C-alpha positions as CSV (number, residue, x, y, z in Angstrom):
1,M,111.3,106.7,43.6
2,P,109.3,107.1,46.9
3,W,105.8,107.5,47.3
4,K,104.8,110.9,48.0
5,N,102.2,111.0,51.1
6,V,99.7,113.5,50.8
7,S,97.3,114.5,53.6
8,S,93.5,114.4,53.9
9,M,93.6,118.2,54.0
10,E,96.0,118.5,50.4
11,Q,93.7,115.9,48.8
12,K,90.6,118.5,49.8
13,Q,92.5,121.2,48.4
14,Q,93.3,119.4,45.0
15,F,89.8,118.9,44.8
16,V,88.8,122.2,45.2
17,S,91.2,123.6,42.9
18,L,90.4,121.1,40.1
19,A,86.5,121.7,40.5
20,G,87.3,125.3,40.6
21,S,88.9,124.8,37.1
22,G,86.0,123.8,35.1
23,R,88.1,121.0,33.0
24,F,86.2,118.4,35.0
25,T,82.8,117.6,36.5
26,V,82.2,116.8,40.2
27,T,80.8,113.2,39.0
28,E,84.6,112.9,37.2
29,L,86.7,114.2,40.2
30,C,84.8,111.9,42.6
31,G,85.8,108.8,40.7
32,Q,89.5,109.9,40.5
33,F,89.6,110.7,44.2
34,G,87.8,107.9,45.4
35,I,85.1,109.6,47.2
36,S,81.2,109.7,47.0
37,R,79.4,112.5,45.2
38,K,77.9,113.3,48.5
39,T,81.5,113.9,50.0
40,G,82.5,116.1,47.1
41,H,79.6,118.4,47.0
42,K,80.1,118.6,51.0
43,W,83.8,119.8,50.6
44,L,82.8,122.2,47.8
45,A,79.9,124.1,50.1
46,R,82.4,124.1,53.2
47,H,85.0,126.0,50.6
48,A,81.9,128.2,49.7
49,V,81.1,129.4,52.7
50,G,84.8,129.6,54.7
51,G,87.5,129.2,52.1
52,M,90.2,126.4,52.4
53,K,90.3,126.5,56.4
54,A,86.9,125.3,56.2
55,L,88.4,122.3,54.7
56,A,90.0,121.2,58.0
57,D,88.7,117.8,59.6
58,R,86.1,118.8,62.3
59,S,85.8,117.4,66.0
60,R,83.1,114.8,66.1
61,A,82.7,115.6,69.7
62,P,79.1,116.4,70.7
63,K,78.6,120.1,71.3
64,S,76.6,119.8,74.8
65,V,76.6,116.5,76.5
66,T,73.5,116.0,79.0
67,C,74.8,113.5,81.1
68,R,78.0,115.3,81.9
69,T,79.1,115.1,85.6
70,S,78.7,118.7,87.5
71,E,81.4,120.4,88.9
72,E,80.1,120.2,92.4
73,V,79.8,116.5,92.2
74,E,83.0,116.2,90.8
75,R,84.3,118.1,93.7
76,L,82.5,116.1,96.1
77,I,84.3,113.2,94.5
78,V,87.7,114.5,94.8
79,A,86.9,115.2,98.6
80,E,85.8,112.0,99.7
81,K,89.1,110.6,97.9
82,R,91.2,112.8,99.6
83,L,89.4,112.0,102.9
84,H,89.7,108.3,102.7
85,A,92.7,107.2,100.3
86,T,92.5,103.9,100.4
87,W,88.8,103.9,99.3
88,G,87.8,103.0,95.4
89,P,85.0,104.3,93.0
90,K,82.5,101.7,94.6
91,K,83.0,102.9,98.0
92,I,82.8,106.9,96.9
93,Q,79.6,106.3,94.8
94,R,77.9,104.8,97.8
95,V,78.8,107.3,100.2
96,L,77.4,110.2,97.5
97,T,74.3,108.6,98.4
98,T,74.5,108.1,101.8
99,K,76.1,111.0,102.7
100,H,75.5,113.5,100.4
101,G,72.2,112.5,99.7
102,L,72.6,112.1,95.5
103,E,69.5,110.4,94.3
104,T,71.4,109.5,90.6
105,P,75.2,109.5,91.5
106,P,77.5,108.9,88.6
107,V,78.2,105.2,87.9
108,V,81.2,103.4,89.2
109,S,83.2,103.9,86.0
110,T,82.5,107.7,85.8
111,V,83.7,107.8,89.2
112,G,86.5,106.3,88.5
113,E,87.3,108.5,85.4
114,V,86.9,111.6,87.5
115,L,89.7,110.1,89.9
116,K,91.9,109.6,87.1
117,R,91.4,112.9,85.4
118,H,92.7,114.3,89.0
119,G,95.8,111.9,89.1
120,M,94.3,110.1,92.3
121,V,94.5,106.4,91.2
122,A,98.0,104.8,90.6
123,E,97.7,102.4,87.9
124,R,98.4,98.7,88.7
125,R,100.5,95.9,87.0
126,R,98.2,93.1,86.7
127,R,99.5,90.0,88.6
128,G,99.8,86.8,86.4
129,A,97.7,84.0,86.6
130,V,97.7,81.8,89.7
131,F,97.1,78.3,90.1
132,K,93.8,77.9,92.4
133,A,95.0,76.3,96.3
134,E,93.5,73.3,96.9
135,R,92.6,73.0,100.5
136,G,89.8,71.3,102.7
137,A,86.9,73.0,103.7
138,L,86.4,75.8,106.7
139,T,83.0,76.3,108.2
140,V,81.7,79.7,106.1
141,A,80.1,82.3,108.3
142,E,76.3,82.0,108.3
143,R,75.4,85.0,110.9
144,C,77.1,87.1,113.0
145,N,79.2,85.6,116.0
146,H,79.2,82.2,114.3
147,V,83.0,82.4,112.6
148,L,85.7,85.0,114.5
149,G,89.0,85.9,112.5
150,V,91.7,86.7,114.8
151,D,95.3,87.4,113.9
152,F,98.0,89.6,114.9
153,K,99.1,92.3,112.0
154,G,102.6,92.1,112.7
155,W,104.6,94.3,114.6
156,F,106.3,97.8,114.4
157,L,107.8,100.3,116.5
158,T,106.0,103.6,117.5
159,G,107.9,106.8,117.4
160,D,109.0,106.4,120.9
161,G,110.7,103.3,119.9
162,H,108.5,101.4,121.6
163,R,107.1,97.8,120.4
164,C,103.3,97.9,119.2
165,D,101.6,94.5,118.5
166,P,98.1,95.0,117.1
167,L,95.9,92.3,117.8
168,T,92.8,92.1,115.6
169,V,89.4,90.5,115.5
170,T,86.7,90.2,112.9
171,D,83.4,89.1,112.7
172,L,83.7,87.2,109.5
173,F,79.8,87.7,108.6
174,S,79.1,91.3,108.9
175,R,83.3,92.1,108.4
176,F,82.5,94.3,111.6
177,V,86.2,94.6,113.3
178,L,85.5,93.9,116.8
179,K,88.7,94.6,117.9
180,V,92.1,96.5,117.2
181,E,94.1,96.6,120.2
182,A,97.9,97.9,120.4
183,L,99.4,95.1,122.8
184,P,103.1,95.2,124.0
185,E,103.7,91.8,122.8
186,A,102.2,89.2,121.2
187,R,101.7,87.0,124.5
188,T,99.3,84.5,125.8
189,A,98.5,86.6,129.0
190,W,98.2,89.9,127.0
191,T,96.0,88.1,124.4
192,M,93.6,86.1,127.0
193,N,93.1,89.5,128.8
194,A,92.4,91.4,125.9
195,F,89.7,88.6,124.8
196,R,88.1,88.6,128.2
197,S,87.2,92.3,127.9
198,L,86.0,91.8,124.3
199,F,84.0,88.6,125.5
200,R,82.3,90.6,128.4
201,R,81.6,93.3,125.9
202,Q,80.1,91.5,122.7
203,G,79.7,87.9,123.9
204,L,81.2,84.4,122.7
205,P,81.4,83.2,119.1
206,D,80.9,79.6,118.0
207,I,84.2,79.4,116.0
208,I,87.5,81.3,116.2
209,R,89.7,80.9,112.8
210,V,93.5,81.1,113.8
211,D,97.0,80.6,112.0
212,N,99.2,78.2,113.3
213,G,101.6,80.8,115.1
214,A,102.0,81.9,118.6
215,P,100.1,82.5,120.8
216,F,97.1,80.7,118.9
217,A,98.9,77.6,118.5
218,S,102.3,75.2,119.7
219,N,104.2,72.4,118.6
220,G,102.6,70.4,121.9
221,P,99.7,67.6,121.3
222,G,97.2,68.5,119.0
223,G,98.8,72.1,118.3
224,L,97.0,73.5,121.3
225,S,98.1,76.3,123.0
226,K,97.2,77.7,126.7
227,L,95.1,80.2,124.8
228,S,93.4,78.0,122.5
229,V,92.7,75.5,125.2
230,W,90.9,78.4,127.0
231,W,88.7,79.1,123.9
232,I,87.9,75.3,123.9
233,G,87.2,75.4,127.7
234,L,84.4,78.0,127.1
235,G,82.8,76.2,124.6
236,I,84.1,78.1,121.5
237,E,85.6,75.6,118.5
238,V,89.1,76.7,117.4
239,Q,90.1,76.1,113.6
240,F,93.3,76.4,112.4
241,S,94.1,77.7,108.9
242,R,96.4,75.6,106.9
243,P,100.2,76.8,107.1
244,A,101.2,79.3,104.9
245,C,98.0,79.9,103.5
246,P,96.9,83.4,104.8
247,Q,94.0,82.9,101.7
248,D,92.2,80.6,104.2
249,N,91.7,84.1,106.5
250,G,91.2,86.3,103.2
251,S,88.7,88.9,104.4
252,H,90.9,89.3,107.5
253,E,94.2,89.8,105.6
254,R,92.5,92.0,103.3
255,M,91.4,94.0,106.5
256,H,94.9,94.2,107.6
257,R,96.3,95.8,104.4
258,T,93.8,98.5,104.6
259,M,94.8,99.1,108.4
260,K,98.1,99.3,107.6
261,A,97.9,101.7,104.9
262,E,95.6,104.0,106.8
263,C,96.9,103.9,110.6
264,C,100.3,102.4,110.4
265,K,102.2,104.2,108.1
266,P,103.9,106.1,109.6
267,P,103.8,105.1,112.9
268,S,102.1,107.1,115.9
269,V,104.3,109.0,118.2
270,N,103.7,106.6,121.1
271,G,101.5,103.5,122.2
272,F,98.8,105.4,123.6
273,A,98.4,107.9,120.1
274,Q,98.7,104.4,118.3
275,Q,95.8,103.3,119.8
276,Q,93.7,106.0,119.3
277,R,94.6,106.2,115.8
278,F,93.3,102.9,115.6
279,D,89.9,103.4,117.6
280,R,89.0,106.2,115.2
281,W,89.9,104.0,112.1
282,R,87.6,100.9,113.4
283,K,84.9,103.3,114.0
284,E,85.2,104.4,110.5
285,F,85.8,100.8,109.1
286,N,82.3,100.0,110.9
287,E,80.3,102.5,110.6
288,E,81.6,104.5,107.1
289,R,83.0,102.3,104.9
290,P,80.6,100.4,102.4
291,H,82.0,97.1,102.0
292,E,81.2,95.2,98.3
293,A,80.4,91.7,100.1
294,L,77.6,93.4,102.0
295,G,75.8,94.9,99.2
296,M,77.7,97.9,99.6
297,R,76.5,98.5,103.3
298,V,78.5,99.3,106.4
299,P,79.5,96.2,108.5
300,A,77.7,98.0,111.8
301,D,74.2,97.8,109.6
302,V,75.0,94.2,110.1
303,Y,76.4,92.9,113.2
304,H,74.8,92.5,116.6
305,P,76.5,91.2,119.7
306,S,76.4,87.5,120.8
307,A,73.5,86.4,123.0
308,R,76.2,83.9,124.8
309,R,77.9,86.0,127.6
310,L,80.9,85.0,128.9
311,D,80.6,83.8,132.7
312,E,83.7,81.6,133.5
313,R,81.9,80.0,136.4
314,I,79.9,77.9,134.4
315,K,81.7,75.0,132.4
316,P,80.5,73.7,129.2
317,R,80.0,70.0,128.9
318,L,83.0,68.7,126.8
319,Y,82.7,64.8,127.0
320,E,79.7,62.4,127.0
321,P,78.5,61.0,130.2
322,G,80.8,57.7,131.1
323,V,83.8,59.1,129.7
324,E,86.8,58.6,132.0
325,T,88.5,61.8,132.3
326,K,91.9,63.0,134.6
327,R,92.6,66.1,135.5
328,V,96.2,67.9,134.6
329,N,98.4,69.0,137.2
330,S,100.5,72.0,137.5
331,A,103.5,70.5,135.7
332,G,101.5,68.9,133.0
333,Y,101.1,65.5,133.9
334,I,98.2,63.2,134.5
335,S,98.3,60.0,137.5
336,L,97.5,57.0,135.6
337,N,97.9,53.3,137.5
338,G,99.9,55.0,140.1
339,G,102.1,56.3,137.7
340,V,102.3,59.9,136.2
341,N,102.0,60.6,132.3
342,Y,103.0,64.3,130.7
343,V,100.5,65.7,128.4
344,G,101.7,68.9,127.9
345,E,101.3,72.6,130.1
346,S,99.0,73.8,128.0
347,F,96.7,71.8,129.6
348,V,96.8,72.4,133.2
349,G,94.2,72.4,135.2
350,V,92.0,71.0,132.9
351,D,90.7,67.7,132.5
352,V,91.4,65.1,129.5
353,A,89.5,62.0,128.3
354,L,90.9,58.9,128.2
355,Q,89.5,56.0,125.9
356,R,91.0,52.5,125.4
357,D,91.6,51.6,121.4
358,E,90.2,48.1,121.0
359,T,92.8,47.7,118.0
360,S,96.1,48.8,119.7
361,G,95.5,48.5,123.5
362,L,96.7,52.0,124.1
363,L,94.9,54.7,125.7
364,L,93.7,57.4,123.2
365,V,94.0,61.0,124.8
366,R,91.9,63.7,124.0
367,Y,90.6,67.4,124.8
368,A,87.1,68.1,123.9
369,N,86.7,67.0,120.3
370,V,90.7,67.3,119.6
371,K,92.5,64.1,119.4
372,L,95.8,64.7,121.4
373,G,97.5,61.2,121.2
374,S,98.1,58.1,122.9
375,L,99.6,56.6,125.7
376,A,101.2,53.4,126.6
377,D,100.5,51.6,130.1
378,S,104.0,52.3,131.3
379,N,104.7,54.7,134.1
380,N,106.2,58.3,133.3
381,A,105.1,57.7,130.0
382,R,104.5,60.8,127.4
383,I,102.0,61.1,124.8
384,V,102.8,59.7,121.5
385,P,101.4,63.0,119.0
386,T,99.0,62.4,116.8
387,Y,99.0,64.6,113.5
388,Y,95.9,66.7,112.8
389,N,94.1,67.8,109.9
390,Y,93.3,70.9,111.0
391,W,91.0,72.5,108.0
392,Q,88.3,70.0,108.5
393,D,85.0,70.4,110.0
394,K,86.1,68.4,112.9
395,L,89.6,67.4,114.0
396,V,90.6,64.2,113.3
397,G,93.3,62.4,114.2
398,M,95.6,60.1,112.2
399,A,97.5,57.6,114.1
400,Q,101.5,57.9,114.0
401,S,103.2,54.3,114.0
402,T,105.9,55.5,116.9
403,T,106.8,54.3,119.8
404,P,106.6,56.4,123.3
405,S,109.6,58.8,123.8
406,E,111.3,58.2,126.8
């Protein structure tokens, strides 16, 4: 015979009925029902006042909540979320103080709960554990204009069918976005013109960090392109992230994610409208959007332009006194011992240094602090490439045991 399930309401009604029959004492009934005498008398008192209905379970929620978020503050939270769809509770809480003047804004968890109640937060699936990637040391930005993150977000078509390649530049210390420019293509000439304009306005950084794609890098000696050679010639150190490791430029890639969500989907009707959209977004990102890495300050509160101004007439010293140098001609060759030796088209018009390796007898070729490879003394030779560990503090060559190619 199956057991009969009895609800708590039915138990209370039985207890009250038996207590009213006069056949049992309250103490005896409490022992049979497994409750305390205090609980038994409480049930009887409620029944005496309101009948059987008064025995129903009562809500334990407080009748009044002194710290309840007011409807006015809740409307401000919802309004800011609608205005900034990608912002989370931390940024919205900060804006409640800076923009709306709340002295005691709700805590971050409360802001999050308000957004959930209004269906403005999408639930995310938690990603599985990821092994920590081993990587070499990159320079950590310690001040403004110390390290700039540079990349192309990835091209897309505007509404009129034209290609848009957004070039992005960020100061990695202040998170200040210096440039978002919609270029027709990710080519050297377009990119170099964009950086000339940027350097004239904001000054020169100490280091530029880029990936290994064009136009920043190449398959030539040292992995340098014409653009990175130009940067080094201005006295800027170029650091390359590891191949297929976007986390080496993580804060810049995170900025790309925000930019893509807020001003690239859907694209604008044409390139001019898209650039206006980029400009508005950059102003909001720099001057309104609080950043957790900055203690919830905005990047504009931290960033200041560089004191190093662009003047291409002034050439920084790239080599030590007494080092032999050769000028690379318009075809990418240098003259040596009555013959010509190919260095690369990326180095046209610049001086490369030649130093004899006493062990191998070969001439080691470098541009500034970047070792390019070695040359044999024979005429019409090409550089034997040297591979590099780009993610060390300084670029250090590792000799390759190969013979010069014809």
